[in-house]
C-alpha positions as CSV (number, residue, x, y, z in Angstrom):
1,Y,164.1,222.4,38.7
2,R,165.5,225.3,40.8
3,V,163.6,226.4,43.9
4,E,162.7,230.1,43.2
5,R,160.8,230.5,46.5
6,A,159.0,228.4,49.1
7,G,157.0,229.3,52.2
8,P,153.7,230.3,53.6
9,R,151.3,232.7,51.9
10,P,149.1,235.3,53.6
11,D,146.0,233.0,53.2
12,G,147.8,230.2,55.2
13,A,148.6,228.1,52.1
14,V,152.1,227.0,51.4
15,E,153.6,227.9,48.0
16,I,156.6,226.4,46.3
17,V,157.8,227.9,43.0
18,L,160.2,225.9,40.8
19,A,161.8,227.0,37.5
20,R,164.1,225.8,34.8
21,E,165.3,226.9,31.4
22,G,166.0,224.8,28.4
23,V,165.9,224.3,24.7
24,L,162.8,223.2,22.8
25,R,163.7,221.2,19.7
26,G,161.2,220.6,17.0
27,A,160.7,220.1,13.3
28,R,161.2,223.8,12.6
29,G,164.3,224.2,14.7
30,E,164.9,225.1,18.3
31,G,164.2,227.9,20.8
32,L,164.8,228.9,24.4
33,L,162.1,228.2,26.9
34,R,161.6,229.0,30.5
35,L,159.2,226.8,32.5
36,T,157.8,227.7,35.9
37,R,155.8,225.3,38.1
38,T,154.0,226.7,41.2
39,L,152.6,224.3,43.7
40,V,150.1,225.6,46.2
41,F,149.1,223.4,49.2
42,A,145.9,224.7,50.8
43,A,145.9,225.4,54.5
44,D,142.5,224.1,55.5
45,E,141.6,221.4,53.0
46,P,143.4,218.5,51.2
47,V,143.9,220.5,48.0
48,L,147.0,220.8,45.8
49,R,146.9,223.3,42.9
50,V,149.6,223.3,40.3
51,D,150.1,226.3,37.9
52,W,152.4,226.1,34.9
53,E,153.9,229.0,33.0
54,L,155.9,228.5,29.8
55,V,157.7,231.5,28.3
56,N,159.3,231.6,24.9
57,R,162.7,233.3,25.3
58,S,163.7,233.1,21.7
59,R,162.8,235.4,18.8
60,E,161.2,232.7,16.8
61,V,157.6,231.4,17.2
62,L,157.6,228.0,18.9
63,S,155.1,225.3,18.2
64,S,154.8,222.3,20.4
65,R,152.6,220.2,22.7
66,F,152.9,220.4,26.5
67,A,151.8,217.6,28.9
68,V,152.3,217.1,32.6
69,E,152.7,214.2,34.9
70,I,152.2,214.6,38.7
71,N,154.1,212.4,41.1
72,T,153.5,213.5,44.7
73,G,155.9,210.8,46.1
74,L,153.7,210.1,49.2
75,D,155.1,206.7,50.1
76,G,153.3,206.3,53.4
77,L,156.4,205.8,55.5
78,D,154.9,207.9,58.3
79,G,151.6,206.1,58.2
80,P,148.6,208.3,59.0
81,A,150.9,211.3,59.9
82,R,152.3,211.6,56.4
83,G,151.9,215.0,54.7
84,L,153.7,218.3,54.1
85,R,155.4,219.3,57.3
86,L,156.1,222.9,58.4
87,P,157.5,223.9,61.8
88,G,154.9,224.5,64.4
89,R,152.0,223.3,62.3
90,P,150.3,219.9,61.8
91,P,151.2,218.0,58.6
92,I,149.1,219.2,55.6
93,G,147.3,216.2,54.1
94,A,147.6,214.0,57.3
95,S,144.6,211.8,58.1
96,E,143.0,211.8,61.5
């Protein structure tokens, strides 16, 4: 994925937009596909929202299944202080 943008939103949440382009291959052939994943970390509660957008960039109709797997990678190395860190703010997701 390529980072399209990352930073705070007006509501205080943190948004990270990732995108990539590729080829979808199937029984009917192949087509160009753009995939965008937007992660939104809420400011005041332990909530992560993930939005996906798939765009068919070819002229042909594409038929496929789409599935996701989420790996947050929180390994606990910082103990109770682990979480998303932004300058000047407490870690998001940190426990008290």
